[in-house]
C-alpha positions in Angstrom: 53.2 -2.3 -201.4 49.9 -2.6 -200.0 49.3 -1.6 -196.2 48.8 -5.4 -195.4 52.2 -6.2 -197.0 54.1 -3.3 -195.1 52.6 -4.6 -191.8 53.6 -8.2 -192.6 57.1 -7.2 -193.8 57.4 -5.1 -190.4 56.4 -8.2 -188.4 58.7 -10.4 -190.4 61.7 -8.0 -190.0 61.2 -7.7 -186.2 60.9 -11.5 -185.7 63.9 -12.2 -187.8 66.2 -9.9 -186.0 65.1 -11.3 -182.6 65.4 -14.8 -184.0 69.0 -14.4 -185.1 70.1 -12.8 -182.0 68.4 -15.0 -179.6 69.4 -18.2 -181.2 72.9 -16.9 -181.9 73.3 -16.4 -178.2 72.0 -20.1 -177.6 74.8 -21.3 -179.7 77.6 -19.1 -178.0 76.4 -19.9 -174.5 76.4 -23.7 -175.0 79.6 -23.8 -177.3 81.5 -21.2 -175.0 80.9 -22.3 -171.4 82.0 -25.8 -170.4 79.3 -26.0 -168.0 76.7 -26.2 -170.7 78.3 -28.8 -172.7 75.8 -31.5 -172.3 74.0 -33.7 -174.8 70.7 -32.2 -174.4 72.1 -28.7 -174.9 73.9 -29.8 -178.1 70.4 -30.8 -179.3 69.0 -27.4 -178.5 72.1 -25.9 -180.4 70.9 -27.7 -183.4 67.3 -26.8 -182.9 68.7 -23.2 -182.8 70.4 -23.5 -185.9 67.3 -24.9 -187.6 65.4 -21.9 -186.4 68.0 -19.6 -187.6 67.7 -21.3 -191.0 63.9 -20.9 -190.9 64.5 -17.1 -190.3 66.9 -16.7 -193.1 64.7 -18.4 -195.5 61.7 -16.1 -194.5 64.0 -13.0 -194.8 64.8 -14.0 -198.5 61.2 -14.6 -199.2 59.3 -12.0 -197.4 61.7 -9.1 -196.6 64.7 -9.0 -199.1 62.5 -10.0 -202.1 60.6 -6.7 -201.6 63.6 -4.6 -202.0 64.5 -5.3 -205.8 62.8 -6.6 -209.0 63.2 -10.4 -209.4 64.8 -11.4 -212.5 63.2 -13.6 -215.3 64.4 -16.6 -217.0 66.6 -19.4 -215.7 68.5 -17.0 -213.4 65.1 -16.3 -211.9 64.2 -20.1 -211.5 67.6 -20.7 -209.7 67.1 -17.7 -207.4 63.5 -19.1 -206.6 65.2 -22.5 -205.8 68.0 -21.4 -203.7 67.0 -17.9 -202.1 63.5 -16.4 -202.6 61.3 -19.8 -202.9 61.5 -20.6 -199.4 63.0 -24.2 -199.6 65.2 -23.3 -196.8 62.4 -22.6 -194.6 61.2 -26.2 -195.1 64.7 -27.7 -194.6 64.8 -25.9 -191.1 61.3 -27.0 -190.3 62.2 -30.7 -190.8 65.3 -30.3 -188.6 63.3 -28.5 -186.0 60.6 -31.4 -185.7 63.3 -34.2 -185.9 65.3 -32.7 -183.0 62.4 -32.0 -181.0 61.4 -35.6 -181.3 65.0 -36.6 -180.5 64.8 -34.4 -177.3 61.3 -35.9 -176.4 63.0 -39.4 -176.4 66.1 -38.5 -174.8 64.1 -36.8 -172.0 62.0 -40.0 -171.6 65.1 -42.1 -171.0 66.6 -39.6 -169.0 63.7 -39.4 -166.2 62.7 -43.0 -166.6 65.8 -44.7 -166.9 68.3 -42.2 -165.4 71.0 -44.8 -164.2 71.2 -47.1 -167.3 74.4 -46.7 -169.3 72.9 -48.3 -172.5 70.3 -45.7 -172.9 72.6 -42.8 -172.2 73.2 -40.3 -175.3 77.0 -40.6 -175.6 79.1 -38.2 -177.8 79.1 -40.8 -180.6 75.3 -41.5 -180.5 74.9 -37.7 -180.4 77.0 -36.9 -183.5 75.2 -39.7 -185.4 71.7 -38.4 -184.5 72.6 -34.8 -185.5 74.3 -35.9 -188.9 71.2 -38.0 -189.6 68.7 -35.3 -188.8 70.4 -32.6 -191.1 70.9 -35.2 -194.0 67.3 -36.2 -193.6 66.1 -32.7 -193.7 68.0 -31.9 -196.9 67.2 -35.0 -198.8 63.3 -34.8 -198.0 63.1 -31.4 -199.3 65.2 -32.1 -202.6 62.0 -32.4 -204.8 61.4 -28.7 -204.1 64.7 -27.6 -205.6 63.3 -29.0 -209.0 59.8 -27.9 -209.1 60.1 -24.4 -207.6 59.9 -21.9 -210.2 59.3 -18.1 -211.2 55.9 -17.0 -212.4 55.6 -13.9 -214.3 52.6 -11.5 -213.6 51.7 -8.2 -212.1 54.1 -9.3 -209.2 56.6 -12.0 -210.0 56.4 -14.9 -207.4 58.1 -18.3 -206.9 55.8 -21.2 -206.8 55.9 -25.0 -207.0 55.1 -26.3 -210.6 54.5 -30.0 -210.4 52.8 -30.2 -213.8 52.1 -32.7 -215.3 52.6 -34.6 -212.0 50.1 -32.8 -209.9 49.3 -36.1 -207.9 53.1 -36.0 -206.8 52.4 -32.5 -205.4 49.5 -33.7 -203.6 51.4 -36.7 -202.2 54.3 -34.5 -201.3 51.9 -32.2 -199.2 50.4 -35.0 -197.4 53.7 -36.5 -196.5 54.9 -33.0 -195.3 51.8 -32.8 -193.0 53.2 -36.1 -191.3 56.9 -35.4 -191.5 56.7 -32.0 -190.0 53.5 -32.2 -187.9 51.7 -35.5 -187.1 54.8 -37.7 -186.6 56.8 -35.4 -184.4 53.8 -34.1 -182.5 52.3 -37.7 -181.8 55.9 -38.8 -180.7 56.2 -35.9 -178.4 52.8 -36.4 -176.8 53.5 -40.0 -176.2 56.8 -39.5 -174.7 55.9 -36.6 -172.5 52.7 -38.4 -171.3 54.4 -41.5 -170.3 57.0 -39.1 -168.3 54.2 -37.2 -166.7 52.2 -40.5 -166.0 55.3 -42.1 -164.4 55.7 -38.9 -162.1 52.1 -38.9 -161.1 52.2 -42.6 -160.2 55.2 -41.9 -158.2 57.4 -44.3 -160.4 60.7 -42.5 -160.1 62.3 -42.8 -156.9 65.9 -42.2 -155.6 67.5 -42.6 -152.1 70.7 -40.8 -152.5 70.4 -37.0 -152.3 72.8 -36.5 -155.2 70.6 -38.8 -157.4 67.4 -36.9 -156.2 69.3 -33.6 -157.3 69.7 -34.9 -160.7 66.3 -36.0 -161.2 65.0 -32.5 -160.1 67.3 -30.9 -162.6 66.0 -33.2 -165.4 62.5 -32.6 -164.5 63.0 -28.9 -164.8 64.7 -29.2 -168.3 61.9 -31.6 -169.3 59.2 -29.0 -168.6 60.9 -26.4 -170.6 61.2 -28.7 -173.8 57.5 -29.6 -173.3 56.7 -25.9 -173.5 58.9 -25.7 -176.7 57.0 -28.7 -178.3 53.6 -27.2 -177.6 54.5 -24.0 -179.1 56.0 -26.0 -182.4 52.8 -27.9 -182.7 50.5 -24.7 -182.3 52.7 -22.6 -184.9 53.3 -25.1 -187.3 50.1 -26.8 -187.7 48.2 -24.1 -189.5 50.9 -23.7 -192.1 50.9 -27.4 -192.9 47.2 -27.6 -193.1 47.0 -24.7 -195.6 50.0 -25.9 -197.6 48.0 -29.5 -198.1 44.7 -27.6 -198.9 46.3 -25.7 -201.5 47.1 -28.7 -203.5 43.8 -30.3 -203.1 41.7 -27.3 -203.4 43.8 -24.7 -205.4 40.7 -22.3 -206.0 40.4 -21.8 -202.4 43.8 -22.1 -201.0 46.0 -21.8 -204.0 48.5 -18.9 -204.8 46.4 -15.8 -205.7 43.3 -16.8 -203.9 41.8 -14.8 -201.1 42.5 -17.4 -198.4 46.2 -18.0 -199.6 46.9 -14.3 -199.6 46.1 -13.7 -196.0 45.6 -17.0 -194.4 48.9 -18.6 -195.5 51.0 -15.5 -194.7 49.6 -15.4 -191.2 50.5 -19.0 -190.8 54.2 -18.2 -191.9 54.2 -15.3 -189.3 53.2 -17.9 -186.8 56.4 -20.2 -188.0 58.6 -17.0 -187.6 57.3 -16.5 -184.0 57.8 -20.1 -183.3 61.5 -20.1 -184.3 62.1 -16.7 -182.3 60.6 -17.6 -179.1 62.7 -20.6 -178.0 65.5 -18.7 -176.5 63.3 -16.8 -174.3 61.6 -20.1 -173.1 65.1 -21.3 -172.2 65.9 -18.1 -170.2 62.5 -18.1 -168.4 62.7 -21.7 -167.4 66.4 -22.1 -166.4 68.0 -19.7 -164.2 71.4 -21.2 -165.0 70.9 -20.6 -168.7 69.7 -16.9 -167.9 73.1 -16.4 -166.0 75.1 -17.7 -168.8 73.4 -15.5 -171.4 74.0 -12.5 -169.0 77.7 -13.6 -168.8 77.9 -13.9 -172.6 76.5 -10.5 -173.1 78.8 -8.9 -170.8 81.7 -11.1 -172.0 82.2 -12.6 -168.5 83.9 -16.0 -168.0 82.2 -18.4 -165.5 83.8 -21.3 -163.7 82.0 -24.3 -162.8 82.6 -23.5 -159.1 80.6 -20.5 -159.4 77.6 -22.6 -160.1 78.4 -25.4 -157.7 78.7 -23.1 -154.9 75.2 -21.5 -155.4 73.8 -24.9 -156.0 75.3 -26.4 -152.8 74.0 -23.7 -150.9 70.3 -24.1 -152.1 70.7 -27.8 -151.9 71.6 -27.4 -148.2 68.6 -25.3 -147.5 66.1 -28.1 -149.0 67.9 -30.7 -147.1 66.1 -29.2 -144.0 62.8 -30.1 -145.6 63.5 -33.6 -146.8 61.7 -36.7 -145.3 63.2 -39.0 -142.4 65.0 -41.3 -144.9 67.0 -38.3 -146.3 67.9 -37.0 -142.9 69.4 -40.5 -142.0 71.3 -40.7 -145.3 75.1 -40.3 -145.0 76.6 -37.1 -146.4 77.2 -37.4 -150.2 79.6 -35.4 -152.5 77.4 -33.6 -155.2 78.9 -33.8 -158.5 78.4 -31.4 -161.2 75.8 -32.1 -163.9 75.5 -30.1 -167.0 71.7 -29.7 -167.8 70.2 -26.5 -168.5 
């Protein structure tokens, strides 16, 4: 391997390990601890699973593939389609964009319509949304399992062979730009912009102290997923642009060209980086999530009362700084809420 390939392989290996460990901990924390079993957290679990699928796809295409000689013929084509061709990277990417879009809509409704039951993400709705997300991710990428084949050369590699239907390949690349990038990103921008506008205009009010506490918690989670969404846009956009350009200008961005060899691999590094960063964002933006991570790593079991005691202590402290309306409010019994 060339020095550049060695460096890229090292980068991919480190990011893949971080990805699988970090997102694995996210799944364990949400599924193990009752205090984390909220709809938004189950969406984050599926986002973590999508990120892990991206990591495994990158591992197959850019790490494991370097350790053996790729077979020829029909077996080589099937190996490309189901392992070394990167198809599962794209499935994970569609799922990530879908669940981030759903999270954006859920956050908008949770902040702007916090007490309307008809907008609440129930267990039945959550199950339906998750099922639709994964089915859509698989169906959308089905064409890749027919066009990805092995190309013989000095270095055997897997690539898309749309011939004699090159226009379908161009149409698919444009659709990818919108499905992976434009549609999720525009939806997230609209939803979060409306949330921020409503907050800036003072449109979200609550008189009960318990309701104010819930809104503060929801705002904290919203800030966290906004960061996740911004990083998704930054890390996936270059890859989508280069992929689309490779279909329309193959001489400049096609496989084997100078730009493809460097720019495309760098864009895949960004995708790998994005899928590995989310657990760290959760930990940095949520003390509750960080505490549960430490508990999972130390095999500790938490009770809901552990967090309610510390939460009530902090809330009593903040109560001294509330306005006159809050001071006249009657004592309320705080109920637990399962946001991150």
